[in-house]
MARFI-29290 format. One record per atom (N, C-alpha, C, CB): atom name; x, y, z. Coordinates in Angstrom, 2 decimals, padded with zeros to 5 digits. Glycine has a CB too. Layout:
<recs>
REC  name     east    north       up
REC    CA        X        Y        Z
...
</recs>
This chain:
<recs>
REC  name     east    north       up
REC     N  -001.27  -018.20   028.55
REC    CA  -000.48  -017.15   029.14
REC     C  -001.31  -015.86   029.17
REC    CB   000.85  -016.94   028.35
REC     N  -001.25  -015.15   030.26
REC    CA  -001.99  -013.90   030.41
REC     C  -001.42  -012.84   029.47
REC    CB  -001.95  -013.40   031.87
REC     N  -002.32  -012.01   028.95
REC    CA  -001.85  -010.94   028.06
REC     C  -001.06  -009.92   028.88
REC    CB  -003.05  -010.25   027.34
REC     N   000.04  -009.51   028.32
REC    CA   000.91  -008.56   029.00
REC     C   000.41  -007.13   028.76
REC    CB   002.37  -008.71   028.51
REC     N   000.83  -006.24   029.61
REC    CA   000.37  -004.86   029.61
REC     C   000.53  -004.17   028.25
REC    CB   001.11  -004.07   030.65
REC     N   001.63  -004.39   027.56
REC    CA   001.91  -003.67   026.32
REC     C   001.76  -004.53   025.07
REC    CB   003.31  -003.10   026.36
REC     N   001.11  -005.67   025.19
REC    CA   000.93  -006.57   024.05
REC     C   000.23  -005.91   022.87
REC    CB   000.15  -007.79   024.47
REC     N  -000.67  -004.98   023.14
REC    CA  -001.43  -004.35   022.05
REC     C  -000.53  -003.58   021.08
REC    CB  -002.47  -003.41   022.63
REC     N   000.70  -003.28   021.48
REC    CA   001.61  -002.54   020.61
REC     C   002.43  -003.45   019.69
REC    CB   002.54  -001.70   021.46
REC     N   002.25  -004.76   019.81
REC    CA   002.95  -005.72   018.96
REC     C   001.94  -006.29   017.97
REC    CB   003.62  -006.87   019.81
REC     N   002.01  -005.85   016.74
REC    CA   001.02  -006.24   015.73
REC     C   001.61  -007.30   014.82
REC    CB   000.56  -005.01   014.91
REC     N   001.15  -008.53   014.97
REC    CA   001.64  -009.60   014.11
REC     C   000.52  -010.41   013.49
REC    CB   002.56  -010.50   014.88
REC     N  -000.71  -010.08   013.83
REC    CA  -001.86  -010.72   013.20
REC     C  -003.01  -009.73   013.24
REC    CB  -002.23  -012.06   013.92
REC     N  -003.74  -009.69   012.14
REC    CA  -004.88  -008.79   012.09
REC     C  -005.99  -009.30   012.99
REC    CB  -005.38  -008.62   010.65
REC     N  -006.70  -008.40   013.67
REC    CA  -007.87  -008.83   014.42
REC     C  -008.89  -009.46   013.46
REC    CB  -008.51  -007.63   015.19
REC     N  -009.70  -010.36   013.96
REC    CA  -010.70  -011.08   013.15
REC     C  -011.50  -010.15   012.25
REC    CB  -011.64  -011.85   014.06
REC     N  -012.02  -009.06   012.81
REC    CA  -012.85  -008.15   012.01
REC     C  -012.05  -007.46   010.90
REC    CB  -013.49  -007.09   012.92
REC     N  -010.75  -007.29   011.10
REC    CA  -009.91  -006.65   010.08
REC     C  -009.60  -007.60   008.93
REC    CB  -008.61  -006.15   010.71
REC     N  -009.57  -008.91   009.20
REC    CA  -009.25  -009.89   008.16
REC     C  -010.39  -010.08   007.17
REC    CB  -008.90  -011.23   008.79
REC     N  -011.56  -009.56   007.48
REC    CA  -012.73  -009.78   006.63
REC     C  -013.03  -008.64   005.68
REC    CB  -013.92  -010.01   007.49
REC     N  -012.31  -007.53   005.76
REC    CA  -012.66  -006.40   004.91
REC     C  -011.44  -005.59   004.51
REC    CB  -013.65  -005.50   005.61
REC     N  -011.64  -004.77   003.51
REC    CA  -010.59  -003.86   003.06
REC     C  -009.30  -004.57   002.72
REC    CB  -010.34  -002.82   004.10
REC     N  -008.18  -003.89   003.02
REC    CA  -006.87  -004.45   002.73
REC     C  -006.61  -005.72   003.53
REC    CB  -005.79  -003.42   003.04
REC     N  -007.28  -005.91   004.65
REC    CA  -007.09  -007.10   005.47
REC     C  -007.44  -008.39   004.76
REC    CB  -007.91  -006.98   006.71
REC     N  -008.28  -008.32   003.72
REC    CA  -008.65  -009.51   002.95
REC     C  -007.53  -009.98   002.03
REC    CB  -009.90  -009.23   002.13
REC     N  -006.58  -009.11   001.76
REC    CA  -005.51  -009.46   000.83
REC     C  -004.57  -010.48   001.47
REC    CB  -004.72  -008.20   000.40
REC     N  -004.31  -011.61   000.79
REC    CA  -003.42  -012.61   001.38
REC     C  -002.00  -012.09   001.60
REC    CB  -003.38  -013.84   000.51
REC     N  -001.61  -011.07   000.84
REC    CA  -000.26  -010.53   000.98
REC     C  -000.11  -009.60   002.19
REC    CB   000.12  -009.77  -000.28
REC     N  -001.22  -009.22   002.82
REC    CA  -001.18  -008.30   003.95
REC     C  -000.60  -009.01   005.17
REC    CB  -002.59  -007.75   004.27
REC     N   000.47  -008.46   005.73
REC    CA   001.08  -009.02   006.93
REC     C   000.44  -008.38   008.16
REC    CB   002.62  -008.79   006.93
REC     N   000.41  -007.06   008.18
REC    CA  -000.17  -006.34   009.32
REC     C  -000.45  -004.91   008.90
REC    CB   000.76  -006.39   010.56
REC     N  -001.42  -004.30   009.56
REC    CA  -001.60  -002.86   009.41
REC     C  -002.23  -002.31   010.67
REC    CB  -002.47  -002.53   008.17
REC     N  -002.10  -001.02   010.79
REC    CA  -002.71  -000.36   011.93
REC     C  -003.23   001.00   011.49
REC    CB  -001.71  -000.21   013.09
REC     N  -004.18   001.48   012.24
REC    CA  -004.67   002.85   012.09
REC     C  -005.28   003.23   013.44
REC    CB  -005.73   002.98   010.91
REC     N  -005.93   004.37   013.50
REC    CA  -006.48   004.87   014.77
REC     C  -007.55   003.94   015.36
REC    CB  -007.07   006.24   014.56
REC     N  -008.22   003.13   014.52
REC    CA  -009.21   002.18   015.05
REC     C  -008.56   001.00   015.76
REC    CB  -010.10   001.67   013.91
REC     N  -007.37   000.63   015.34
REC    CA  -006.70  -000.53   015.92
REC     C  -005.90  -000.12   017.16
REC    CB  -005.77  -001.20   014.88
REC     N  -005.12   000.94   017.04
REC    CA  -004.39   001.50   018.18
REC     C  -004.69   003.00   018.21
REC    CB  -002.83   001.22   018.08
REC     N  -005.37   003.44   019.24
REC    CA  -005.72   004.85   019.34
REC     C  -004.46   005.72   019.28
REC    CB  -006.50   005.13   020.65
REC     N  -004.50   006.71   018.40
REC    CA  -003.37   007.61   018.22
REC     C  -002.43   007.19   017.09
REC    CB  -002.60   007.70   019.49
REC     N  -002.63   005.98   016.56
REC    CA  -001.77   005.49   015.48
REC     C  -002.12   006.18   014.17
REC    CB  -001.90   003.97   015.34
REC     N  -001.16   006.24   013.28
REC    CA  -001.38   006.66   011.90
REC     C  -001.61   005.38   011.08
REC    CB  -000.16   007.50   011.33
REC     N  -001.96   005.55   009.79
REC    CA  -002.20   004.39   008.93
REC     C  -000.87   003.85   008.40
REC    CB  -003.15   004.77   007.76
REC     N  -000.58   002.60   008.72
REC    CA   000.61   001.91   008.24
REC     C   000.20   000.50   007.82
REC    CB   001.73   001.87   009.33
REC     N   000.77   000.02   006.72
REC    CA   000.54  -001.37   006.32
REC     C   001.83  -001.98   005.81
REC    CB  -000.57  -001.45   005.25
REC     N   001.92  -003.31   005.96
REC    CA   003.07  -004.07   005.48
REC     C   002.54  -005.26   004.69
REC    CB   003.99  -004.54   006.68
REC     N   003.02  -005.40   003.45
REC    CA   002.61  -006.51   002.59
REC     C   003.84  -007.21   002.03
REC    CB   001.70  -006.00   001.44
REC     N   003.69  -008.47   001.73
REC    CA   004.70  -009.22   000.99
REC     C   004.15  -009.38  -000.42
REC    CB   005.03  -010.62   001.66
REC     N   004.88  -008.84  -001.39
REC    CA   004.44  -008.90  -002.79
REC     C   005.15  -010.04  -003.49
REC    CB   004.70  -007.55  -003.51
REC     N   004.37  -010.96  -004.05
REC    CA   004.92  -012.08  -004.79
REC     C   004.35  -012.11  -006.20
REC    CB   004.62  -013.40  -004.08
REC     N   004.51  -013.22  -006.86
REC    CA   004.09  -013.38  -008.26
REC     C   002.61  -013.06  -008.47
REC    CB   004.37  -014.81  -008.72
REC     N   001.77  -013.36  -007.48
REC    CA   000.33  -013.11  -007.63
REC     C   000.02  -011.63  -007.86
REC    CB  -000.43  -013.60  -006.41
REC     N   000.89  -010.75  -007.38
REC    CA   000.67  -009.30  -007.56
REC     C   000.76  -008.88  -009.02
REC    CB   001.69  -008.51  -006.73
REC     N   001.46  -009.67  -009.85
REC    CA   001.58  -009.32  -011.28
REC     C   000.30  -009.61  -012.04
REC    CB   002.75  -010.09  -011.91
REC     N  -000.61  -010.35  -011.45
REC    CA  -001.84  -010.72  -012.13
REC     C  -002.93  -009.66  -012.01
REC    CB  -002.35  -012.03  -011.57
REC     N  -002.67  -008.62  -011.24
REC    CA  -003.64  -007.54  -011.06
REC     C  -003.28  -006.38  -011.98
REC    CB  -003.67  -007.07  -009.57
REC     N  -004.29  -005.62  -012.39
REC    CA  -004.08  -004.46  -013.26
REC     C  -003.45  -003.29  -012.51
REC    CB  -005.40  -004.01  -013.89
REC     N  -003.45  -003.36  -011.19
REC    CA  -002.81  -002.32  -010.39
REC     C  -003.79  -001.46  -009.62
REC    CB  -002.00  -001.45  -011.27
REC     N  -003.23  -000.54  -008.88
REC    CA  -003.98   000.42  -008.05
REC     C  -004.08   001.70  -008.87
REC    CB  -003.29   000.67  -006.64
REC     N  -005.30   002.13  -009.16
REC    CA  -005.52   003.27  -010.03
REC     C  -005.08   004.60  -009.44
REC    CB  -006.96   003.35  -010.38
REC     N  -005.03   005.64  -010.29
REC    CA  -004.59   006.96  -009.83
REC     C  -005.50   007.52  -008.74
REC    CB  -004.54   007.92  -011.01
REC     N  -004.87   008.25  -007.81
REC    CA  -005.62   008.78  -006.68
REC     C  -004.79   009.84  -005.97
REC    CB  -006.01   007.65  -005.70
REC     N  -005.42   010.47  -004.99
REC    CA  -004.75   011.42  -004.09
REC     C  -005.10   011.04  -002.65
REC    CB  -005.17   012.90  -004.41
REC     N  -004.34   011.60  -001.72
REC    CA  -004.62   011.47  -000.28
REC     C  -004.60   012.87   000.32
REC    CB  -003.57   010.52   000.43
REC     N  -005.39   013.08   001.37
REC    CA  -005.39   014.39   002.05
REC     C  -004.08   014.66   002.78
REC    CB  -006.55   014.47   003.03
REC     N  -003.38   013.60   003.12
REC    CA  -002.15   013.72   003.92
REC     C  -000.97   013.12   003.15
REC    CB  -002.32   013.02   005.29
REC     N   000.26   013.49   003.53
REC    CA   001.43   012.90   002.88
REC     C   001.47   011.38   003.09
REC    CB   002.72   013.54   003.41
REC     N   002.18   010.73   002.20
REC    CA   002.32   009.28   002.25
REC     C   003.77   008.92   001.91
REC    CB   001.32   008.57   001.28
REC     N   004.27   007.89   002.56
REC    CA   005.59   007.35   002.23
REC     C   005.39   005.89   001.86
REC    CB   006.60   007.51   003.43
REC     N   005.87   005.51   000.69
REC    CA   005.82   004.12   000.23
REC     C   007.23   003.57   000.24
REC    CB   005.16   004.01  -001.18
REC     N   007.38   002.33   000.68
REC    CA   008.70   001.70   000.73
REC     C   008.60   000.35   000.04
REC    CB   009.20   001.55   002.21
REC     N   009.43   000.16  -000.98
REC    CA   009.57  -001.14  -001.65
REC     C   010.94  -001.65  -001.26
REC    CB   009.40  -001.03  -003.24
REC     N   010.98  -002.79  -000.57
REC    CA   012.21  -003.25   000.07
REC     C   012.56  -004.67  -000.37
REC    CB   012.08  -003.18   001.59
REC     N   013.72  -004.83  -000.98
REC    CA   014.20  -006.14  -001.39
REC     C   014.47  -007.04  -000.20
REC    CB   015.46  -006.01  -002.24
REC     N   014.43  -008.35  -000.43
REC    CA   014.56  -009.31   000.67
REC     C   015.81  -010.20   000.56
REC    CB   013.34  -010.19   000.73
REC     N   016.74  -009.83  -000.30
REC    CA   017.98  -010.60  -000.42
REC     C   019.01  -009.99   000.53
REC    CB   018.52  -010.60  -001.90
REC     N   019.33  -010.68   001.65
REC    CA   020.25  -010.09   002.62
REC     C   021.65  -009.84   002.07
REC    CB   020.35  -010.98   003.82
REC     N   022.05  -010.57   001.03
REC    CA   023.38  -010.34   000.46
REC     C   023.38  -009.21  -000.56
REC    CB   023.89  -011.62  -000.18
REC     N   022.19  -008.76  -000.97
REC    CA   022.08  -007.64  -001.92
REC     C   020.76  -006.90  -001.66
REC    CB   022.15  -008.15  -003.40
REC     N   020.62  -006.22  -000.52
REC    CA   019.34  -005.61  -000.15
REC     C   018.88  -004.50  -001.09
REC    CB   019.44  -005.06   001.23
REC     N   019.77  -003.94  -001.89
REC    CA   019.37  -002.89  -002.84
REC     C   018.54  -003.47  -003.99
REC    CB   020.61  -002.18  -003.40
REC     N   018.75  -004.75  -004.32
REC    CA   018.01  -005.39  -005.41
REC     C   016.58  -005.67  -004.95
REC    CB   018.71  -006.70  -005.88
REC     N   015.61  -005.03  -005.59
REC    CA   014.22  -005.22  -005.21
REC     C   013.75  -006.64  -005.50
REC    CB   013.32  -004.22  -005.94
REC     N   014.29  -007.25  -006.54
REC    CA   013.82  -008.58  -006.92
REC     C   012.54  -008.52  -007.72
REC    CB   013.61  -009.44  -005.69
REC     N   012.19  -007.33  -008.19
REC    CA   010.94  -007.13  -008.92
REC     C   011.05  -005.87  -009.76
REC    CB   009.73  -007.04  -007.95
REC     N   010.11  -005.74  -010.69
REC    CA   009.95  -004.51  -011.47
REC     C   008.58  -003.96  -011.12
REC    CB   010.11  -004.77  -013.02
REC     N   008.55  -002.74  -010.67
REC    CA   007.32  -002.10  -010.20
REC     C   007.19  -000.76  -010.92
REC    CB   007.33  -001.91  -008.64
REC     N   005.99  -000.43  -011.37
REC    CA   005.77   000.87  -012.01
REC     C   004.95   001.76  -011.08
REC    CB   005.04   000.70  -013.37
REC     N   005.40   003.00  -010.94
REC    CA   004.64   004.01  -010.21
REC     C   004.55   005.23  -011.11
REC    CB   005.30   004.37  -008.83
REC     N   003.32   005.65  -011.40
REC    CA   003.12   006.86  -012.20
REC     C   002.90   008.03  -011.25
REC    CB   001.90   006.70  -013.17
REC     N   003.43   009.18  -011.65
REC    CA   003.39   010.36  -010.78
REC     C   002.85   011.56  -011.55
REC    CB   004.79   010.67  -010.22
REC     N   002.03   012.37  -010.85
REC    CA   001.53   013.62  -011.40
REC     C   000.38   013.42  -012.38
REC    CB   002.64   014.35  -012.08
REC     N  -000.29   014.53  -012.74
REC    CA  -001.44   014.44  -013.65
REC     C  -001.05   013.94  -015.04
REC    CB  -002.12   015.79  -013.77
REC     N   000.24   014.08  -015.39
REC    CA   000.70   013.62  -016.70
REC     C   001.08   012.14  -016.68
REC    CB   001.88   014.45  -017.16
REC     N   000.94   011.48  -015.52
REC    CA   001.21   010.05  -015.39
REC     C   002.65   009.70  -015.78
REC    CB   000.23   009.25  -016.23
REC     N   003.61   010.47  -015.28
REC    CA   005.02   010.21  -015.53
REC     C   005.38   008.84  -014.95
REC    CB   005.93   011.33  -014.93
REC     N   005.81   007.91  -015.80
REC    CA   006.06   006.53  -015.39
REC     C   007.48   006.34  -014.86
REC    CB   005.81   005.59  -016.57
REC     N   007.58   005.75  -013.66
REC    CA   008.86   005.42  -013.06
REC     C   008.90   003.91  -012.84
REC    CB   009.08   006.19  -011.70
REC     N   009.92   003.24  -013.35
REC    CA   010.09   001.81  -013.14
REC     C   011.10   001.63  -012.01
REC    CB   010.56   001.08  -014.46
REC     N   010.68   000.96  -010.96
REC    CA   011.50   000.76  -009.76
REC     C   012.02  -000.67  -009.77
REC    CB   010.68   001.06  -008.46
REC     N   013.34  -000.83  -009.69
REC    CA   013.95  -002.16  -009.67
REC     C   014.90  -002.34  -008.48
REC    CB   014.71  -002.42  -010.97
REC     N   015.08  -001.28  -007.70
REC    CA   015.93  -001.34  -006.52
REC     C   015.11  -000.92  -005.30
REC    CB   017.20  -000.42  -006.68
REC     N   015.54  -001.29  -004.11
REC    CA   014.85  -000.87  -002.89
REC     C   014.73   000.65  -002.89
REC    CB   015.60  -001.37  -001.61
REC     N   013.51   001.13  -002.69
REC    CA   013.22   002.55  -002.89
REC     C   012.17   003.04  -001.90
REC    CB   012.74   002.80  -004.33
REC     N   012.34   004.29  -001.46
REC    CA   011.29   005.00  -000.72
REC     C   010.71   006.04  -001.68
REC    CB   011.86   005.68   000.60
REC     N   009.38   006.16  -001.69
REC    CA   008.70   007.12  -002.55
REC     C   007.89   008.06  -001.66
REC    CB   007.78   006.41  -003.61
REC     N   008.21   009.34  -001.69
REC    CA   007.48   010.35  -000.92
REC     C   006.35   010.90  -001.79
REC    CB   008.44   011.51  -000.45
REC     N   005.14   010.90  -001.25
REC    CA   003.97   011.42  -001.94
REC     C   003.44   012.60  -001.12
REC    CB   002.86   010.30  -002.13
REC     N   003.57   013.84  -001.62
REC    CA   003.02   014.99  -000.89
REC     C   001.49   014.90  -000.79
REC    CB   003.43   016.30  -001.58
REC     N   000.92   015.59   000.17
REC    CA  -000.54   015.65   000.31
REC     C  -001.16   016.17  -000.98
REC    CB  -000.95   016.56   001.51
REC     N  -002.29   015.59  -001.35
REC    CA  -003.09   015.99  -002.52
REC     C  -002.36   015.86  -003.85
REC    CB  -003.53   017.41  -002.35
REC     N  -001.32   015.03  -003.90
REC    CA  -000.54   014.84  -005.12
REC     C  -001.07   013.62  -005.88
REC    CB   000.98   014.67  -004.79
REC     N  -001.33   013.77  -007.16
REC    CA  -001.81   012.65  -007.97
REC     C  -000.67   011.65  -008.16
REC    CB  -002.35   013.15  -009.35
REC     N  -000.96   010.40  -007.84
REC    CA   000.01   009.33  -008.05
REC     C  -000.71   008.03  -008.39
REC    CB   000.90   009.15  -006.80
REC     N   000.05   007.11  -008.99
REC    CA  -000.45   005.83  -009.50
REC     C  -001.07   006.10  -010.88
REC    CB  -001.51   005.18  -008.51
REC     N  -001.31   005.11  -011.68
REC    CA  -001.34   003.70  -011.37
REC     C   000.00   003.18  -010.83
REC    CB  -001.73   002.93  -012.58
REC     N  -000.18   002.23  -009.93
REC    CA   000.92   001.52  -009.31
REC     C   000.73   000.06  -009.72
REC    CB   000.95   001.71  -007.73
REC     N   001.74  -000.52  -010.36
REC    CA   001.61  -001.90  -010.84
REC     C   002.88  -002.68  -010.57
REC    CB   001.27  -001.92  -012.34
REC     N   002.70  -003.96  -010.25
REC    CA   003.83  -004.88  -010.13
REC     C   003.94  -005.57  -011.49
REC    CB   003.62  -005.93  -008.94
REC     N   005.03  -005.33  -012.18
REC    CA   005.20  -005.85  -013.54
REC     C   005.83  -007.24  -013.57
REC    CB   006.05  -004.89  -014.34
REC     N   006.80  -007.48  -012.69
REC    CA   007.54  -008.74  -012.70
REC     C   008.09  -008.98  -011.30
REC    CB   008.69  -008.72  -013.76
REC     N   008.03  -010.22  -010.85
REC    CA   008.59  -010.58  -009.54
REC     C   009.55  -011.75  -009.72
REC    CB   007.46  -010.94  -008.51
REC     N   010.80  -011.52  -009.38
REC    CA   011.82  -012.57  -009.40
REC     C   011.99  -013.17  -008.00
REC    CB   013.17  -012.02  -009.93
REC     N   011.68  -012.37  -006.99
REC    CA   011.77  -012.76  -005.59
REC     C   010.78  -011.88  -004.82
REC    CB   013.26  -012.61  -005.04
REC     N   010.00  -012.44  -003.91
REC    CA   009.07  -011.61  -003.15
REC     C   009.79  -010.45  -002.46
REC    CB   008.34  -012.46  -002.11
REC     N   009.07  -009.33  -002.34
REC    CA   009.63  -008.15  -001.68
REC     C   008.61  -007.57  -000.72
REC    CB   010.07  -007.08  -002.72
REC     N   009.07  -006.72   000.18
REC    CA   008.19  -006.07   001.14
REC     C   007.71  -004.74   000.59
REC    CB   008.90  -005.86   002.50
REC     N   006.45  -004.44   000.83
REC    CA   005.88  -003.16   000.43
REC     C   005.23  -002.56   001.67
REC    CB   004.85  -003.31  -000.75
REC     N   005.67  -001.37   002.04
REC    CA   005.20  -000.70   003.25
REC     C   004.56   000.62   002.87
REC    CB   006.37  -000.48   004.27
REC     N   003.37   000.85   003.39
REC    CA   002.64   002.09   003.13
REC     C   002.48   002.83   004.45
REC    CB   001.24   001.81   002.46
REC     N   002.90   004.09   004.48
REC    CA   002.80   004.91   005.69
REC     C   002.06   006.19   005.31
REC    CB   004.22   005.23   006.29
REC     N   000.84   006.33   005.78
REC    CA   000.10   007.56   005.52
REC     C   000.04   008.36   006.81
REC    CB  -001.34   007.26   004.97
REC     N   000.35   009.62   006.72
REC    CA   000.45   010.47   007.91
REC     C  -000.92   010.99   008.32
REC    CB   001.41   011.64   007.65
REC     N  -001.83   010.04   008.55
REC    CA  -003.21   010.33   008.94
REC     C  -003.68   009.19   009.84
REC    CB  -004.14   010.50   007.69
REC     N  -004.64   009.47   010.73
REC    CA  -005.13   008.42   011.62
REC     C  -005.83   007.28   010.87
REC    CB  -006.08   009.02   012.62
REC     N  -006.40   007.59   009.72
REC    CA  -007.13   006.61   008.91
REC     C  -006.74   006.82   007.45
REC    CB  -008.68   006.75   009.10
REC     N  -006.89   005.78   006.67
REC    CA  -006.63   005.89   005.24
REC     C  -007.59   006.90   004.61
REC    CB  -006.78   004.51   004.55
REC     N  -007.04   007.85   003.88
REC    CA  -007.85   008.74   003.05
REC     C  -007.41   008.53   001.62
REC    CB  -007.71   010.26   003.49
REC     N  -008.37   008.51   000.71
REC    CA  -008.03   008.32  -000.70
REC     C  -009.18   008.78  -001.56
REC    CB  -007.69   006.84  -000.99
REC     N  -008.85   009.53  -002.61
REC    CA  -009.83   009.95  -003.61
REC     C  -009.42   009.36  -004.95
REC    CB  -009.93   011.52  -003.69
REC     N  -010.24   008.45  -005.46
REC    CA  -009.96   007.78  -006.73
REC     C  -010.13   008.75  -007.89
REC    CB  -010.88   006.55  -006.92
REC     N  -009.28   008.61  -008.89
REC    CA  -009.32   009.45  -010.09
REC     C  -009.44   008.56  -011.33
REC    CB  -008.05   010.37  -010.18
REC     N  -010.56   007.88  -011.46
REC    CA  -010.77   006.93  -012.55
REC     C  -010.65   007.57  -013.92
REC    CB  -012.14   006.29  -012.42
REC     N  -011.04   008.83  -014.04
REC    CA  -011.05   009.48  -015.35
REC     C  -009.64   009.61  -015.95
REC    CB  -011.69   010.85  -015.24
REC     N  -008.60   009.40  -015.15
REC    CA  -007.23   009.53  -015.64
REC     C  -006.72   008.28  -016.36
REC    CB  -006.32   009.87  -014.51
REC     N  -007.48   007.19  -016.32
REC    CA  -007.06   005.97  -017.03
REC     C  -008.07   005.64  -018.12
REC    CB  -006.91   004.77  -016.05
REC     N  -007.63   004.88  -019.10
REC    CA  -008.51   004.48  -020.20
REC     C  -009.73   003.74  -019.65
REC    CB  -007.75   003.58  -021.20
REC     N  -010.86   003.97  -020.28
REC    CA  -012.12   003.39  -019.81
REC     C  -012.05   001.87  -019.65
REC    CB  -013.24   003.76  -020.76
REC     N  -011.35   001.20  -020.56
REC    CA  -011.28  -000.27  -020.49
REC     C  -010.48  -000.77  -019.28
REC    CB  -010.65  -000.82  -021.77
REC     N  -009.71   000.09  -018.63
REC    CA  -008.94  -000.30  -017.45
REC     C  -009.68  -000.01  -016.14
REC    CB  -007.60   000.40  -017.44
REC     N  -010.70   000.80  -016.19
REC    CA  -011.35   001.28  -014.96
REC     C  -011.94   000.17  -014.11
REC    CB  -012.42   002.25  -015.30
REC     N  -012.47  -000.88  -014.73
REC    CA  -013.05  -001.98  -013.96
REC     C  -012.02  -003.01  -013.54
REC    CB  -014.14  -002.65  -014.76
REC     N  -010.80  -002.90  -014.06
REC    CA  -009.76  -003.88  -013.76
REC     C  -008.83  -003.42  -012.64
REC    CB  -008.95  -004.16  -015.00
REC     N  -008.71  -002.11  -012.46
REC    CA  -007.81  -001.57  -011.43
REC     C  -008.53  -001.46  -010.09
REC    CB  -007.27  -000.20  -011.86
REC     N  -007.74  -001.39  -009.04
REC    CA  -008.28  -001.13  -007.70
REC     C  -008.45   000.37  -007.55
REC    CB  -007.34  -001.72  -006.58
REC     N  -009.65   000.80  -007.18
REC    CA  -009.92   002.20  -006.87
REC     C  -010.59   002.25  -005.50
REC    CB  -010.83   002.88  -007.97
REC     N  -010.13   003.15  -004.66
REC    CA  -010.66   003.28  -003.30
REC     C  -011.07   004.73  -003.08
REC    CB  -009.60   002.84  -002.23
REC     N  -012.23   004.92  -002.49
REC    CA  -012.64   006.24  -002.02
REC     C  -012.85   006.11  -000.52
REC    CB  -013.95   006.75  -002.75
REC     N  -012.04   006.81   000.25
REC    CA  -012.11   006.75   001.71
REC     C  -011.81   008.14   002.25
REC    CB  -011.12   005.68   002.30
REC     N  -012.72   008.67   003.06
REC    CA  -012.53   010.03   003.57
REC     C  -011.93   010.08   004.97
REC    CB  -013.85   010.75   003.58
REC     N  -011.59   008.92   005.52
REC    CA  -010.98   008.89   006.85
REC     C  -011.98   008.74   007.98
REC    CB  -010.19   010.12   007.06
REC     N  -013.28   008.79   007.67
REC    CA  -014.28   008.66   008.73
REC     C  -014.84   007.24   008.82
REC    CB  -015.42   009.64   008.48
REC     N  -014.53   006.39   007.85
REC    CA  -015.07   005.04   007.82
REC     C  -014.50   004.21   008.97
REC    CB  -014.77   004.37   006.48
REC     N  -015.31   003.29   009.44
REC    CA  -014.84   002.32   010.44
REC     C  -014.34   001.10   009.68
REC    CB  -015.98   001.93   011.45
REC     N  -013.18   000.60   010.06
REC    CA  -012.61  -000.56   009.35
REC     C  -013.40  -001.78   009.63
REC    CB  -011.17  -000.80   009.74
</recs>
């Protein structure tokens, strides 16, 4: 079938080059976009988090140049408020710990320290959506905010928004 005029706006599979690097390598990644994939797009990603996510030490503390919205969404249609998981998100330089067990949106202001972000327990897979209000992912890792023994176990990303995916 010939490609339709607006097919590029329907993202249901990562392009080959995207599946080989960055977040695209993660088996939980469903789809993402940024300005490299669709010109004018902001950075958005959608993941399905299951039991395998509990085996990671988490995403280390960091900031972004632009605001970010995180969405943890339960998948039980008869009880959509139940996340089906326990997730920890630390906020601010003092690492204030919040345990999320219900479907939740988390607003992260620009340049605000947040994370570690960890999946503690999964009873049922849930959706995790990341929306950064920038054409490309920007992130400044803050390794010094976690104990030295955790620094090699957590995910830390440094991205200034100029990198090609």
